[in-house]
DSSP file (Angstrom, degrees, kcal/mol; ACC not computed):
  #  RESIDUE AA STRUCTURE BP1 BP2  ACC     N-H-->O    O-->H-N    N-H-->O    O-->H-N    TCO  KAPPA ALPHA  PHI   PSI    X-CA   Y-CA   Z-CA
    1    1 A M              0   0    0      0, 0.0     2,-0.2     0, 0.0     3,-0.0   0.000 360.0 360.0 360.0 135.3  169.2   73.1  146.8
    2    2 A N     >  -     0   0    0      1,-0.1     4,-1.9    33,-0.0     3,-0.2  -0.741 360.0-104.9-118.3 169.9  168.4   73.4  143.1
    3    3 A H  H  > S+     0   0    0     -2,-0.2     4,-2.4     1,-0.2     5,-0.2   0.884 116.9  54.3 -61.4 -42.2  165.2   73.9  141.1
    4    4 A D  H  > S+     0   0    0      1,-0.2     4,-2.8     2,-0.2    -1,-0.2   0.885 108.1  50.7 -61.1 -38.1  165.0   70.3  139.9
    5    5 A E  H  > S+     0   0    0     -3,-0.2     4,-2.3     2,-0.2    -1,-0.2   0.900 108.7  51.8 -65.0 -41.2  165.2   69.0  143.4
    6    6 A V  H  <>S+     0   0    0     -4,-1.9     5,-2.2     2,-0.2     4,-0.5   0.927 114.0  43.3 -60.8 -45.9  162.4   71.4  144.6
    7    7 A V  H ><5S+     0   0    0     -4,-2.4     3,-1.1     1,-0.2    -2,-0.2   0.936 113.2  51.1 -66.3 -46.7  160.2   70.1  141.8
    8    8 A R  H 3<5S+     0   0    0     -4,-2.8    -1,-0.2     1,-0.3    -2,-0.2   0.879 116.3  40.5 -60.6 -39.2  161.0   66.5  142.3
    9    9 A Q  T 3<5S-     0   0    0     -4,-2.3    -1,-0.3    -5,-0.2    -2,-0.2   0.431 104.8-128.2 -90.4   1.1  160.3   66.6  146.0
   10   10 A K  T <>5 +     0   0    0     -3,-1.1     4,-2.2    -4,-0.5    -3,-0.2   0.911  47.8 162.7  53.4  46.3  157.2   68.8  145.6
   11   11 A L  H  >< +     0   0    0     -5,-2.2     4,-2.5     1,-0.2     5,-0.2   0.814  64.2  59.2 -69.8 -30.7  158.7   71.3  148.1
   12   12 A T  H  > S+     0   0    0     -6,-0.4     4,-2.2     2,-0.2    -1,-0.2   0.954 110.5  42.0 -62.1 -48.1  156.4   74.1  147.2
   13   13 A E  H  > S+     0   0    0      1,-0.2     4,-1.7     2,-0.2    -2,-0.2   0.923 115.9  49.0 -64.0 -44.7  153.3   72.1  148.0
   14   14 A R  H  <>S+     0   0    0     -4,-2.2     5,-3.1     1,-0.2     6,-0.5   0.845 109.4  53.7 -65.4 -32.8  154.8   70.7  151.1
   15   15 A Y  H ><5S+     0   0    0     -4,-2.5     3,-1.4     3,-0.2    -1,-0.2   0.938 109.1  47.4 -65.3 -46.9  155.9   74.2  152.2
   16   16 A L  H 3<5S+     0   0    0     -4,-2.2    -2,-0.2     1,-0.3    -1,-0.2   0.802 112.6  49.8 -65.5 -28.7  152.3   75.5  151.8
   17   17 A L  T 3<5S-     0   0    0     -4,-1.7    -1,-0.3    -5,-0.2    -2,-0.2   0.357 112.1-121.3 -90.5   5.4  150.9   72.6  153.8
   18   18 A H  T < 5S+     0   0    0     -3,-1.4    -3,-0.2    -5,-0.1    -2,-0.1   0.884  72.5 131.9  56.8  42.3  153.5   73.1  156.6
   19   19 A E      < +     0   0    0     -5,-3.1     2,-0.3    -8,-0.1    -4,-0.2   0.393  36.8 101.9-102.7   1.4  154.9   69.6  156.0
   20   20 A L  S    S-     0   0    0     -6,-0.5     2,-0.0    -5,-0.1    -9,-0.0  -0.638  71.9-120.4 -90.8 143.5  158.6   70.5  155.9
   21   21 A E     >  -     0   0    0     -2,-0.3     4,-2.8     1,-0.1     5,-0.2  -0.307  38.7 -99.5 -67.3 164.0  161.0   70.0  158.8
   22   22 A D  H  > S+     0   0    0      1,-0.2     4,-2.5     2,-0.2     5,-0.2   0.901 122.1  46.2 -56.6 -46.4  162.8   73.2  160.0
   23   23 A Q  H  > S+     0   0    0      1,-0.2     4,-2.3     2,-0.2    -1,-0.2   0.924 114.3  47.1 -65.9 -44.0  166.0   72.6  158.1
   24   24 A A  H  > S+     0   0    0      2,-0.2     4,-2.5     1,-0.2    -1,-0.2   0.889 112.2  51.5 -64.3 -38.6  164.2   71.7  154.9
   25   25 A R  H  X S+     0   0    0     -4,-2.8     4,-2.8     2,-0.2    -2,-0.2   0.925 110.0  48.5 -62.7 -44.9  161.9   74.8  155.3
   26   26 A D  H  X S+     0   0    0     -4,-2.5     4,-2.2    -5,-0.2    -2,-0.2   0.906 112.5  48.2 -62.9 -41.8  164.9   77.1  155.8
   27   27 A E  H  X S+     0   0    0     -4,-2.3     4,-2.1     2,-0.2    -1,-0.2   0.900 112.5  49.1 -64.7 -40.8  166.7   75.7  152.8
   28   28 A Y  H  X S+     0   0    0     -4,-2.5     4,-2.9     2,-0.2     5,-0.2   0.931 110.4  50.1 -65.0 -44.8  163.6   76.0  150.6
   29   29 A E  H  X S+     0   0    0     -4,-2.8     4,-1.1     1,-0.2    -2,-0.2   0.905 110.8  49.5 -61.3 -41.3  163.0   79.6  151.7
   30   30 A E  H  X S+     0   0    0     -4,-2.2     4,-0.6    -5,-0.2    -1,-0.2   0.894 112.8  49.5 -62.3 -39.1  166.6   80.5  150.9
   31   31 A H  H >X S+     0   0    0     -4,-2.1     4,-2.0     1,-0.2     3,-1.6   0.944 106.7  51.3 -67.4 -48.3  166.2   78.8  147.5
   32   32 A F  H 3< S+     0   0    0     -4,-2.9     7,-0.2     1,-0.3    -1,-0.2   0.720 103.2  60.1 -70.9 -16.1  162.9   80.5  146.5
   33   33 A F  H 3< S+     0   0    0     -4,-1.1    -1,-0.3    -5,-0.2    -2,-0.2   0.735 115.4  35.8 -74.3 -21.1  164.4   84.0  147.2
   34   34 A Q  H << S+     0   0    0     -3,-1.6     2,-0.7    -4,-0.6    -2,-0.2   0.678 108.9  68.2-101.0 -22.6  167.1   83.2  144.7
   35   35 A C     X  -     0   0    0     -4,-2.0     4,-2.2     1,-0.2     5,-0.2  -0.876  59.9-166.0-106.3 110.3  165.0   81.2  142.1
   36   36 A S  H  > S+     0   0    0     -2,-0.7     4,-2.2     1,-0.2    -1,-0.2   0.834  89.0  55.4 -65.8 -31.5  162.4   83.4  140.3
   37   37 A E  H  > S+     0   0    0      2,-0.2     4,-2.3     1,-0.2    -1,-0.2   0.919 110.2  44.3 -68.1 -42.5  160.6   80.3  138.9
   38   38 A C  H  > S+     0   0    0      2,-0.2     4,-2.6     1,-0.2    -2,-0.2   0.868 111.6  54.1 -69.0 -35.6  160.1   78.8  142.4
   39   39 A A  H  X S+     0   0    0     -4,-2.2     4,-2.5    -7,-0.2    -2,-0.2   0.912 110.3  46.9 -63.3 -41.4  159.1   82.2  143.7
   40   40 A L  H  X S+     0   0    0     -4,-2.2     4,-2.8     2,-0.2     5,-0.2   0.911 111.3  51.6 -65.9 -42.0  156.4   82.4  141.0
   41   41 A D  H  X S+     0   0    0     -4,-2.3     4,-2.6     1,-0.2     5,-0.2   0.920 112.2  46.5 -58.9 -44.2  155.3   78.8  141.7
   42   42 A L  H  X S+     0   0    0     -4,-2.6     4,-2.4     2,-0.2    -2,-0.2   0.919 113.2  48.1 -65.9 -44.0  154.9   79.6  145.4
   43   43 A R  H  X S+     0   0    0     -4,-2.5     4,-2.3     2,-0.2    -2,-0.2   0.923 114.5  46.4 -62.1 -44.7  153.1   82.9  144.7
   44   44 A T  H  X S+     0   0    0     -4,-2.8     4,-2.2     2,-0.2    -2,-0.2   0.927 113.8  47.0 -64.9 -45.9  150.7   81.2  142.3
   45   45 A A  H  X S+     0   0    0     -4,-2.6     4,-2.3    -5,-0.2    -1,-0.2   0.886 111.9  51.5 -64.3 -38.5  150.0   78.2  144.6
   46   46 A S  H  X S+     0   0    0     -4,-2.4     4,-2.3    -5,-0.2    -1,-0.2   0.911 110.2  48.3 -65.0 -42.9  149.5   80.5  147.5
   47   47 A E  H  X S+     0   0    0     -4,-2.3     4,-2.6     2,-0.2     5,-0.2   0.883 109.9  53.4 -63.8 -38.1  147.0   82.6  145.6
   48   48 A F  H  X S+     0   0    0     -4,-2.2     4,-2.5     2,-0.2    -2,-0.2   0.927 109.4  48.3 -61.6 -45.2  145.2   79.4  144.5
   49   49 A V  H  X S+     0   0    0     -4,-2.3     4,-2.0     2,-0.2    -2,-0.2   0.935 113.6  46.2 -61.4 -47.1  144.8   78.3  148.1
   50   50 A E  H  X S+     0   0    0     -4,-2.3     4,-1.6     1,-0.2    -2,-0.2   0.903 113.9  47.9 -65.0 -41.2  143.5   81.6  149.2
   51   51 A T  H  X S+     0   0    0     -4,-2.6     4,-2.5     1,-0.2    -1,-0.2   0.891 109.4  54.2 -65.9 -39.1  141.0   81.9  146.3
   52   52 A S  H  X S+     0   0    0     -4,-2.5     4,-2.9    -5,-0.2     5,-0.2   0.896 105.3  53.6 -61.5 -40.1  139.9   78.3  146.9
   53   53 A K  H  X S+     0   0    0     -4,-2.0     4,-1.0     2,-0.2    -1,-0.2   0.902 110.1  47.8 -61.0 -40.7  139.1   79.2  150.5
   54   54 A I  H  X S+     0   0    0     -4,-1.6     4,-0.6     2,-0.2     3,-0.4   0.945 114.9  44.5 -64.7 -48.6  136.9   82.1  149.4
   55   55 A I  H >< S+     0   0    0     -4,-2.5     3,-1.2     1,-0.2    -2,-0.2   0.911 112.5  50.6 -65.2 -43.7  135.0   80.1  146.8
   56   56 A L  H 3< S+     0   0    0     -4,-2.9    -1,-0.2     1,-0.3    -2,-0.2   0.709 104.7  59.3 -70.3 -18.2  134.5   77.1  149.1
   57   57 A A  H 3< S+     0   0    0     -4,-1.0    -1,-0.3    -3,-0.4    -2,-0.2   0.650  85.9  98.7 -81.8 -15.1  133.1   79.3  151.8
   58   58 A L  S << S-     0   0    0     -3,-1.2     2,-0.1    -4,-0.6    40,-0.0  -0.398  87.5 -99.7 -70.6 148.6  130.4   80.6  149.5
   59   59 A P        -     0   0    0      0, 0.0     2,-1.6     0, 0.0    -1,-0.1  -0.387  27.9-123.4 -66.3 146.9  126.9   79.0  149.9
   60   60 A S    >   -     0   0    0     -4,-0.1     3,-1.3    -3,-0.1     2,-0.3  -0.549  35.8-161.7 -92.0  72.0  126.2   76.3  147.3
   61   61 A E  T 3   -     0   0    0     -2,-1.6    -3,-0.0     1,-0.3     0, 0.0  -0.360  64.3 -21.2 -63.6 115.3  123.0   78.0  146.0
   62   62 A G  T 3  S+     0   0    0     -2,-0.3    -1,-0.3     1,-0.2     2,-0.3   0.652  89.2 155.5  66.0  17.1  120.8   75.6  144.1
   63   63 A R    <   -     0   0    0     -3,-1.3    -1,-0.2     1,-0.0    -3,-0.1  -0.564  39.3-134.4 -78.8 141.3  123.4   73.1  143.3
   64   64 A V        -     0   0    0     -2,-0.3    -1,-0.0     1,-0.1     4,-0.0  -0.813  30.0-107.1 -91.8 130.2  122.3   69.6  142.7
   65   65 A P    >   -     0   0    0      0, 0.0     3,-1.7     0, 0.0     4,-0.3  -0.257  28.0-119.8 -56.3 144.8  124.4   66.9  144.4
   66   66 A A  T 3  S+     0   0    0      1,-0.3     3,-0.3     2,-0.1    -2,-0.0   0.819 109.8  37.7 -59.4 -35.1  126.6   65.1  142.0
   67   67 A R  T 3  S+     0   0    0      1,-0.2    -1,-0.3     3,-0.0     4,-0.0  -0.003  81.1 110.3-107.7  28.5  125.1   61.7  142.7
   68   68 A S  S <  S+     0   0    0     -3,-1.7    -1,-0.2     1,-0.1    -2,-0.1   0.791  78.8  44.5 -75.2 -26.6  121.5   62.7  143.2
   69   69 A M  S    S-     0   0    0     -3,-0.3    -1,-0.1    -4,-0.3     2,-0.1  -0.962  90.4-117.1-120.9 133.6  120.4   61.0  140.0
   70   70 A P        -     0   0    0      0, 0.0     2,-0.4     0, 0.0    -2,-0.1  -0.385  30.2-141.6 -66.2 144.0  121.4   57.5  138.9
   71   71 A R        -     0   0    0     -2,-0.1     2,-0.7    -4,-0.0    -4,-0.0  -0.832   7.0-132.1-106.7 144.6  123.4   57.4  135.7
   72   72 A K        -     0   0    0     -2,-0.4     2,-0.6     2,-0.0     0, 0.0  -0.857  28.5-168.5 -90.4 121.3  123.2   54.9  133.0
   73   73 A H        -     0   0    0     -2,-0.7     2,-0.8     3,-0.0     3,-0.0  -0.941  12.5-169.9-119.0 116.4  126.7   53.9  132.2
   74   74 A N    >   -     0   0    0     -2,-0.6     3,-2.0     1,-0.1     6,-0.2  -0.884   5.9-164.4-103.0 104.9  127.5   51.9  129.2
   75   75 A K  T 3  S+     0   0    0     -2,-0.8    -1,-0.1     1,-0.3     6,-0.1   0.625  88.1  57.5 -68.3  -9.5  131.1   50.8  129.5
   76   76 A F  T 3  S+     0   0    0      4,-0.1    -1,-0.3    -3,-0.0     2,-0.2   0.480  79.1 111.9 -96.7  -2.8  131.1   49.8  125.8
   77   77 A S    X   -     0   0    0     -3,-2.0     3,-0.8     1,-0.1     4,-0.4  -0.488  69.0-137.6 -70.1 138.1  130.1   53.3  124.6
   78   78 A W  T 3  S+     0   0    0      1,-0.2     3,-0.2    -2,-0.2    -1,-0.1   0.682 105.4  46.6 -72.2 -15.9  132.9   55.0  122.7
   79   79 A L  T >> S+     0   0    0      1,-0.1     3,-1.8     2,-0.1     4,-0.6   0.480  85.1  94.1 -98.9  -4.8  132.1   58.3  124.6
   80   80 A G  G X4 S+     0   0    0     -3,-0.8     3,-1.0     1,-0.3    -2,-0.1   0.836  79.0  57.8 -57.5 -35.7  131.9   56.7  128.0
   81   81 A W  G 34 S+     0   0    0     -4,-0.4     4,-0.4     1,-0.2    -1,-0.3   0.667 100.5  59.5 -71.2 -14.9  135.5   57.4  128.9
   82   82 A L  G <> S+     0   0    0     -3,-1.8     4,-2.4     1,-0.2     3,-0.3   0.647  79.5  88.1 -86.6 -15.1  134.9   61.2  128.3
   83   83 A Q  H <X S+     0   0    0     -3,-1.0     4,-2.2    -4,-0.6     5,-0.2   0.894  88.0  47.5 -55.1 -46.8  132.2   61.5  131.0
   84   84 A P  H  > S+     0   0    0      0, 0.0     4,-2.3     0, 0.0    -1,-0.2   0.887 111.6  51.9 -62.7 -35.4  134.6   62.3  133.9
   85   85 A Q  H  > S+     0   0    0     -4,-0.4     4,-2.3    -3,-0.3    -2,-0.2   0.913 109.7  48.3 -67.0 -41.5  136.5   64.8  131.8
   86   86 A F  H  X S+     0   0    0     -4,-2.4     4,-2.2     1,-0.2    -1,-0.2   0.902 111.2  51.1 -64.1 -40.3  133.2   66.7  130.9
   87   87 A A  H  X S+     0   0    0     -4,-2.2     4,-2.0    -5,-0.2    -2,-0.2   0.906 110.1  49.5 -63.8 -40.9  132.2   66.7  134.6
   88   88 A A  H  X S+     0   0    0     -4,-2.3     4,-2.2     1,-0.2    -2,-0.2   0.910 110.6  49.9 -65.0 -41.6  135.6   68.1  135.6
   89   89 A L  H  X S+     0   0    0     -4,-2.3     4,-2.3     1,-0.2    -1,-0.2   0.883 108.9  52.8 -64.1 -37.8  135.3   70.9  132.9
   90   90 A E  H  X S+     0   0    0     -4,-2.2     4,-2.3     2,-0.2    -1,-0.2   0.903 109.3  48.8 -64.7 -40.5  131.8   71.7  134.1
   91   91 A R  H  X S+     0   0    0     -4,-2.0     4,-2.5     2,-0.2    -2,-0.2   0.890 110.3  50.8 -67.4 -38.4  133.1   72.1  137.7
   92   92 A V  H  X S+     0   0    0     -4,-2.2     4,-2.3     2,-0.2    -2,-0.2   0.914 110.4  50.3 -63.2 -41.4  135.9   74.3  136.6
   93   93 A D  H  X S+     0   0    0     -4,-2.3     4,-2.2     2,-0.2    -2,-0.2   0.913 110.7  48.5 -63.5 -43.1  133.5   76.5  134.7
   94   94 A R  H  X S+     0   0    0     -4,-2.3     4,-2.3     1,-0.2    -1,-0.2   0.910 111.2  50.6 -63.0 -41.3  131.2   76.8  137.7
   95   95 A G  H  X S+     0   0    0     -4,-2.5     4,-2.5     1,-0.2    -2,-0.2   0.891 109.1  51.1 -63.4 -39.3  134.2   77.7  139.9
   96   96 A A  H  X S+     0   0    0     -4,-2.3     4,-2.3     2,-0.2    -1,-0.2   0.895 109.4  50.8 -65.4 -39.6  135.3   80.4  137.4
   97   97 A E  H  X S+     0   0    0     -4,-2.2     4,-2.1     2,-0.2    -2,-0.2   0.921 112.1  46.7 -62.4 -43.7  131.8   81.8  137.4
   98   98 A R  H  X S+     0   0    0     -4,-2.3     4,-2.0     1,-0.2    -2,-0.2   0.903 111.6  51.0 -66.2 -40.7  131.7   82.0  141.2
   99   99 A L  H  X S+     0   0    0     -4,-2.5     4,-2.6     1,-0.2    -1,-0.2   0.899 108.5  52.3 -62.8 -40.5  135.2   83.5  141.3
  100  100 A T  H  X S+     0   0    0     -4,-2.3     4,-2.0     1,-0.2    -1,-0.2   0.911 109.3  49.7 -61.5 -42.8  134.1   86.2  138.8
  101  101 A R  H  < S+     0   0    0     -4,-2.1    -1,-0.2     1,-0.2    -2,-0.2   0.862 113.0  47.1 -64.6 -34.9  131.1   87.0  141.0
  102  102 A V  H  < S+     0   0    0     -4,-2.0     4,-0.4     1,-0.2    -2,-0.2   0.897 118.3  40.0 -72.3 -40.6  133.4   87.3  144.1
  103  103 A L  H >X S+     0   0    0     -4,-2.6     4,-1.1     1,-0.2     3,-0.5   0.678  93.2  84.2 -86.2 -18.0  136.0   89.4  142.4
  104  104 A E  H >X S+     0   0    0     -4,-2.0     4,-1.1     1,-0.2     3,-0.8   0.895  87.9  52.6 -55.8 -45.3  133.7   91.7  140.3
  105  105 A P  H 34 S+     0   0    0      0, 0.0     3,-0.4     0, 0.0    -1,-0.2   0.878 110.0  49.3 -59.9 -34.5  133.1   94.2  143.2
  106  106 A S  H <4 S+     0   0    0     -3,-0.5    -2,-0.2    -4,-0.4    -3,-0.1   0.697 107.9  54.9 -77.7 -16.6  136.8   94.6  143.8
  107  107 A L  H <<        0   0    0     -4,-1.1    -1,-0.2    -3,-0.8    -3,-0.1   0.668 360.0 360.0 -86.7 -17.9  137.5   95.2  140.1
  108  108 A V     <        0   0    0     -4,-1.1    -1,-0.2    -3,-0.4    -2,-0.1   0.471 360.0 360.0 -80.4 360.0  135.0   98.0  139.8
């Protein structure tokens, strides 16, 4: 098994989701012990999953539901195509703030 094959088949993600057959899992495990890039990918993805579990378990204090207010959408507006990107950036920013609040006690 080589690195390109791992990336092409998304084996890191499938490994974390327990979607690999026994033989494929064993081959992947043997590979990531030898490939530092795949080991880093696995470590990073695993940390992301664990951090996501922590953040998603937090209460959603005072958050307004995303579709609580109707939006006026003008499909001819030249900025209309940016609205989803701005919303995604806002959610990432909120997640980073929550993560900071969760991790601050352990950093002190």
